[in-house]
C-alpha positions as CSV (number, residue, x, y, z in Angstrom):
1,M,188.3,69.9,24.0
2,K,187.1,66.7,22.5
3,I,189.6,64.6,24.6
4,L,188.5,66.5,27.8
5,A,184.8,65.7,27.0
6,I,185.7,62.0,26.5
7,L,187.5,61.8,29.7
8,A,184.7,63.5,31.6
9,N,182.2,61.1,30.3
10,I,184.5,58.2,31.2
11,A,184.9,59.7,34.7
12,L,181.2,59.9,35.2
13,L,180.6,56.3,34.0
14,I,183.3,55.1,36.5
15,L,181.6,57.1,39.3
16,V,178.2,55.5,38.3
17,A,179.9,52.1,38.4
18,Y,181.6,52.8,41.9
19,I,178.1,53.9,43.2
20,L,176.5,50.7,42.0
21,Y,179.3,48.7,43.6
22,E,179.0,50.5,47.0
23,Q,175.3,50.9,47.2
24,G,173.9,48.4,44.8
25,M,171.0,49.0,42.3
26,P,168.8,52.0,42.9
27,N,165.4,51.7,44.4
28,G,162.3,53.8,43.9
29,E,162.9,57.3,42.8
30,E,166.7,56.8,42.6
31,W,166.1,55.4,39.1
32,M,165.1,59.0,38.0
33,L,168.8,60.0,38.6
34,F,170.3,56.6,37.7
35,I,169.0,56.7,34.1
36,P,170.3,60.0,33.0
37,M,173.6,59.6,34.8
38,T,174.3,56.5,32.6
39,A,172.5,57.5,29.4
40,A,174.0,60.9,29.0
41,P,177.6,60.0,28.9
42,I,176.9,57.0,26.6
43,L,175.1,59.1,24.2
44,N,177.7,61.9,24.4
45,M,180.5,59.3,23.6
46,V,178.5,58.0,20.6
47,A,178.0,61.6,19.4
48,L,181.7,62.4,19.9
49,F,182.8,59.3,17.9
50,A,180.2,59.8,15.3
51,N,181.5,63.3,14.4
52,T,183.7,62.2,11.5
53,E,182.6,61.2,8.1
54,D,184.3,57.7,8.3
55,S,182.9,56.8,11.8
56,W,181.1,53.5,12.2
57,L,177.9,55.0,13.0
58,A,177.9,57.3,9.9
59,L,178.9,54.3,7.8
60,Y,176.1,52.2,9.4
61,F,173.4,54.8,8.6
62,R,174.7,55.2,5.0
63,R,174.6,51.6,4.5
64,K,171.0,51.4,5.8
65,A,169.9,54.2,3.5
66,L,171.5,52.5,0.5
67,E,169.7,49.2,1.4
68,E,166.3,51.1,1.6
69,K,166.9,52.7,-1.9
70,K,167.8,49.3,-3.3
71,K,164.6,47.8,-1.9
72,I,162.5,50.7,-3.4
73,E,164.2,50.2,-6.8
74,D,163.6,46.5,-6.7
75,L,159.9,47.1,-5.9
76,K,159.5,49.5,-8.7
77,D,161.2,47.0,-11.1
78,S,158.9,44.1,-10.2
């Protein structure tokens, strides 16, 4: 199911790229459709790849949390 979701997101991004190629950048109210059509599949792909414990996104957030804890400990020590 995960592979199917990834393929569907890639297909939607390809469709958006094709529409941009054929019709150019959106005008006026077309932005209201363009933003979700590009943001949703990108966010879905990030969520699908960040599902595992060893994903780059999970490691990034873990590192940031550890850096903040170290800063707090350094402030307490000084």
